[in-house]
C-alpha positions as CSV (number, residue, x, y, z in Angstrom):
1,M,19.3,32.3,-8.0
2,V,21.8,30.8,-5.8
3,C,19.2,29.6,-3.2
4,Y,17.2,28.1,-6.0
5,I,20.1,25.9,-7.3
6,F,20.9,24.9,-3.6
7,M,17.2,23.8,-3.2
8,A,17.2,21.9,-6.6
9,I,20.5,20.0,-5.6
10,N,19.4,19.2,-2.1
11,K,15.9,17.8,-3.4
12,K,17.8,15.4,-5.8
13,Q,19.9,14.3,-2.8
14,Q,16.8,13.8,-0.7
15,F,15.4,11.1,-2.9
16,L,18.5,9.0,-3.2
17,R,16.6,6.0,-4.7
18,G,14.9,8.2,-7.4
19,V,11.3,7.5,-8.2
20,E,10.3,4.2,-6.9
21,V,7.4,2.2,-8.1
22,V,5.5,0.4,-5.5
23,G,2.1,-0.7,-4.4
24,S,-0.2,-2.5,-2.1
25,S,-2.9,-5.3,-2.0
26,I,-6.4,-4.6,-0.9
27,I,-7.3,-8.1,0.4
28,E,-11.0,-8.9,0.7
29,D,-12.1,-11.8,3.0
30,G,-15.4,-12.6,1.4
31,E,-17.4,-11.3,4.4
32,G,-17.0,-7.6,3.3
33,K,-13.9,-7.0,5.4
34,I,-10.3,-5.9,4.2
35,L,-7.0,-6.5,5.8
36,L,-5.0,-3.8,7.4
37,V,-1.5,-4.3,8.8
38,K,0.7,-2.1,11.1
39,S,4.1,-1.2,9.8
40,P,7.0,0.5,11.7
41,K,8.2,1.8,8.3
42,W,5.0,4.0,8.3
43,H,5.4,5.0,12.0
44,N,3.2,2.1,13.2
45,K,0.1,3.3,11.1
46,L,-2.2,1.0,9.4
47,I,-1.5,0.1,5.8
48,M,-2.1,-2.7,3.3
49,P,0.6,-5.3,2.5
50,G,2.8,-4.3,-0.4
51,G,6.2,-3.1,-1.6
52,H,8.5,-2.5,-4.6
53,I,7.7,-3.6,-8.1
54,E,10.9,-4.9,-9.4
55,P,12.2,-4.1,-12.9
56,G,10.7,-6.6,-15.5
57,E,8.0,-7.7,-12.9
58,K,4.3,-7.2,-13.8
59,I,2.3,-5.0,-11.3
60,K,0.0,-7.8,-10.5
61,D,2.8,-10.4,-10.0
62,A,4.7,-8.1,-7.6
63,L,2.0,-7.1,-5.4
64,L,0.6,-10.7,-5.1
65,R,4.4,-11.7,-4.2
66,E,4.9,-9.0,-1.8
67,A,1.4,-9.6,0.0
68,K,2.1,-13.5,0.3
69,E,5.7,-12.8,1.7
70,E,4.3,-10.3,4.4
71,V,1.0,-12.0,5.2
72,G,1.6,-15.6,4.2
73,I,-1.8,-16.1,2.5
74,K,-2.6,-17.1,-1.2
75,L,-4.5,-14.5,-3.1
76,K,-6.5,-14.3,-6.2
77,F,-6.1,-11.2,-8.4
78,I,-9.1,-9.3,-9.2
79,D,-8.1,-5.7,-10.7
80,I,-6.1,-2.7,-10.4
81,V,-8.4,-0.4,-8.2
82,S,-6.2,2.7,-7.6
83,F,-3.0,4.4,-8.5
84,G,-1.2,7.6,-7.3
85,E,1.8,9.5,-6.1
86,I,3.3,10.3,-2.8
87,I,6.2,12.6,-2.5
88,G,8.0,13.1,0.8
89,S,5.4,11.3,3.0
90,K,5.3,12.4,6.6
91,D,4.5,8.9,7.5
92,F,7.2,7.0,5.8
93,Y,10.5,6.6,7.8
94,R,12.7,8.0,4.9
95,P,12.4,10.5,2.3
96,A,10.9,8.8,-1.0
97,H,9.0,9.6,-4.1
98,F,6.5,6.9,-4.8
99,I,4.4,6.1,-7.9
100,Y,1.9,3.4,-6.5
101,F,-0.7,1.0,-7.7
102,D,-3.3,-0.6,-5.5
103,I,-4.7,-4.1,-6.5
104,L,-7.6,-6.0,-5.3
105,C,-7.4,-9.5,-4.2
106,K,-9.7,-12.0,-2.6
107,T,-8.8,-14.9,-0.1
108,N,-10.6,-17.7,1.5
109,N,-7.9,-17.9,4.3
110,K,-7.9,-15.5,7.0
111,N,-5.2,-17.2,8.7
112,V,-2.5,-14.4,8.4
113,K,1.1,-15.3,9.3
114,L,2.9,-11.8,9.5
115,D,6.6,-11.9,8.4
116,N,7.4,-9.8,11.7
117,K,10.0,-8.0,10.0
118,E,8.1,-5.3,8.2
119,L,4.5,-5.8,9.7
120,T,3.8,-6.1,13.4
121,D,0.0,-6.6,13.7
122,Y,-3.3,-6.9,11.6
123,I,-6.9,-6.4,11.7
124,W,-9.9,-7.5,9.5
125,V,-12.2,-4.6,9.2
126,K,-15.1,-3.1,7.2
127,P,-13.9,-0.5,4.6
128,K,-16.0,2.4,6.2
129,Q,-14.7,1.5,9.7
130,A,-11.3,1.5,8.3
131,L,-11.6,5.1,7.3
132,K,-11.9,6.1,10.9
133,M,-8.6,4.3,11.9
134,D,-4.9,5.5,12.2
135,L,-4.1,5.2,8.5
136,A,-0.9,6.0,6.9
137,E,-0.9,8.9,4.3
138,T,-2.8,8.2,1.1
139,Y,-4.5,4.9,2.4
140,D,-7.8,6.8,3.0
141,K,-7.7,7.6,-0.8
142,T,-7.1,3.8,-1.5
143,I,-10.1,2.8,0.7
144,E,-12.3,5.4,-0.8
145,D,-11.2,4.3,-4.3
146,Y,-11.9,0.6,-3.3
147,I,-15.5,1.6,-2.2
148,K,-16.2,3.3,-5.4
149,F,-14.8,0.5,-7.3
150,K,-17.1,-2.2,-5.5
151,K,-20.1,0.2,-5.9
152,Y,-19.5,0.6,-9.7
153,K,-18.9,-3.3,-10.1
154,S,-22.2,-4.0,-8.4
155,H,-24.2,-2.1,-10.8
């Protein structure tokens, strides 16, 4: 019993920020490609622009704001495509418990201007090709959900 109590206390200390609500933007370019970015916070793996949803902020508004801050392009919101949970990701730089949402956006502007604080590189890529790349944890699920969403919407 003592060991169990120690583990419970340690787990609470592990996630100092509690449960965090976050998300990312799946950004389409109109030519069948999506934007992936490289992030030091995710061990330089590929992710999609995103961040925290602040209290009082709508999911859509937060993720459009985060994407604009990080990649400098104006986006048009389409829909929420995916959601899930990550607890203690092996790829994230610190212990965290995330509840996440992924939104789909479109842009006519492929002129990405990285913030160079949180993101270091980018690539426009076909979704199926992206699945073969070095993605951070759960981004394969996000892309698979995106592919299913696009297939469903085309019928």
